[in-house]
C-alpha positions, 0 to 999 in steps of 0.5 A: 417535620422529621416525623411527617417525612418518615411517615410519608416515606413509609407510606409511599415506600413502594412507589418511591422504590419503583420511581428510583428503580425506573430512574436508575434503569433509565440512566443505565439504558441511556449510558448503555445506548451512549456506549453502544453508539460510540462503539458503533461509530468507532467500528464504522470509522475503523471499518472505513480505514481498514477498507482503504488500507486493504484497497491500497495494498491490493493496488500494490499487489496489482502493480507487482503482478503487472511488473512481471508480465513478459512478452516473448522475443523469439529465440534463446538467450546465451544462457539457454532461456527463452528471450523475453522482455517486460511488457512495460518496455514494449515502446516509449508510449507503453512505458509512459502509460505505465509510469502514469498508472504506477503513480495513480494506483500506487503512490496516491494510496501510500498514506494507507500502506504499511511502512514496509510496503510504503518504503518498497514502493518508494524504492520502486519509484526511485528505480523507475525514475532512474530508468526514465532518465536512462531512456531519455533520447533512446529510440522507442524501437530500442526499448524491448532490447534494453528491457531484455537486459533488465528483465530480472530487475522487474521480476525482483521488484515484483517479488519484493513488492508483492511480499511487502504488501502481502505481509499486511494481510498476514498480520497488519490487517488485524491492526485497527490503526494505520502505521504512524506517518511520523516514520520516514517513508523511504529506505536510508539513502545508503540502502537505496543507493546500494540496491540501485547499484546492484540492479541490472539497470545500473550495471547495463548503463553503457547499453543505454548510452549506446542505444542513444548513439545509434539513433 
């Protein structure tokens, strides 16, 4: 039996080697195709995730730019600067429209933001929640005057938002995975409170109360 098998193998060695080679080549081709497909799938998914992250950070930069749009009030301030106020503070309707826009464009995309940008945009939200509360019962025609008092807040918030978002394009854009959702999405309460206390908004709270009384 062994003799017959050896004779068969010897006689058909070329064909057997060709068959083994073909099978081996087929298996290698199959494995290579699977690896390429998996890699292509991973790249496609990573590309889609990256697109969402890019759009979310671009939206934050867009919000930052809108924050520093000012309108001239005419004349000069006591410091000799041209009097200006944030365009967002033109009237109650304009302000309310801004809050809606801020929520739709910024907060709805926080899942895809870097942790630093996420924390900063949540702080900006806290600022505007506070401002919205201060503006309760304030006549719409008083908004611009109050806006002049807190103009520097808008400039500072715009700068910090833009820097946090732009940092993603400098380094974070190379990461294929989003930042972990397990990390807390806001600054520590003590830090948030300290930053809010340092704003022109909180320092000028009495002006908002006076604007209500003058209604």
